[in-house]
C-alpha positions as CSV (number, residue, x, y, z in Angstrom):
1,X,6.4,10.0,7.7
2,X,7.7,6.8,6.6
3,X,8.6,3.3,8.1
4,X,9.5,-0.3,7.5
5,X,8.7,-3.7,9.0
6,X,9.6,-7.2,8.8
7,X,7.8,-10.2,10.5
8,X,8.8,-13.8,10.7
9,X,7.0,-16.9,12.1
10,X,8.0,-20.4,12.5
11,X,4.3,-21.9,13.0
12,X,2.2,-23.5,10.0
13,X,5.5,-23.8,7.9
14,X,6.9,-20.6,8.8
15,X,7.4,-17.3,6.7
16,X,8.1,-13.9,6.2
17,X,6.6,-10.8,5.5
18,X,8.3,-7.4,4.4
19,X,6.6,-4.1,4.3
20,X,7.6,-0.4,3.9
21,X,5.4,2.7,3.5
22,X,5.1,6.3,3.6
23,X,2.6,9.2,4.0
24,X,1.9,12.4,3.5
25,X,-1.1,14.3,5.3
26,X,-2.0,17.9,4.9
27,X,-5.7,17.3,5.8
28,X,-8.3,14.8,5.5
29,X,-9.0,16.2,2.2
30,X,-5.4,16.2,1.1
31,X,-3.2,13.1,1.9
32,X,-1.4,10.3,0.2
33,X,-0.2,6.8,1.8
34,X,2.2,4.4,-0.3
35,X,2.6,0.7,1.0
36,X,4.9,-1.9,-0.7
37,X,4.3,-5.6,0.9
38,X,6.0,-8.8,-0.1
39,X,5.3,-12.5,1.6
40,X,6.0,-15.6,-0.5
41,X,4.4,-17.2,2.4
42,X,1.2,-15.2,1.8
43,X,1.3,-15.1,-1.6
44,X,1.6,-11.6,-1.7
45,X,4.0,-11.0,-4.6
46,X,5.6,-7.2,-4.4
47,X,2.2,-5.6,-3.8
48,X,2.2,-1.8,-3.8
49,X,-1.0,0.1,-2.6
50,X,-1.6,3.6,-3.0
51,X,-4.2,5.8,-1.6
52,X,-4.5,9.3,-2.8
53,X,-7.1,11.8,-1.9
54,X,-6.7,15.5,-3.5
55,X,-8.8,18.3,-3.8
56,X,-10.4,18.8,-7.4
57,X,-11.9,21.6,-9.0
58,X,-15.5,20.9,-7.9
59,X,-15.1,17.8,-5.7
60,X,-12.7,15.6,-3.9
61,X,-10.9,12.8,-5.7
62,X,-10.0,9.6,-3.9
63,X,-7.4,7.1,-5.7
64,X,-7.2,4.0,-5.2
65,X,-4.6,1.7,-6.5
66,X,-3.2,-2.0,-6.0
67,X,-0.6,-3.8,-8.0
68,X,1.1,-7.2,-7.7
69,X,4.5,-7.2,-9.4
70,X,3.7,-4.6,-11.8
71,X,0.2,-5.7,-12.9
72,X,-2.6,-3.7,-11.9
73,X,-5.2,-5.7,-9.5
74,X,-7.5,-2.7,-8.4
75,X,-7.4,0.8,-9.8
76,X,-10.1,3.4,-9.4
77,X,-11.3,6.7,-8.4
């Protein structure tokens, strides 16, 4: 599934936030979620968020990645 959203507000100086995302879900043990967020007003400069849970040989692996303008902020398993 996928979706897009755009929010605009006029209070506190106004601003705009755009977001898009997609998700693939097979089970709680096998899924992928990707979200892109951008808002100059909120100082979110082209954020890309990735959350992946995949079965591995002996355990499940949860991968988390957050980048801002293609620079890694959070990356881990």
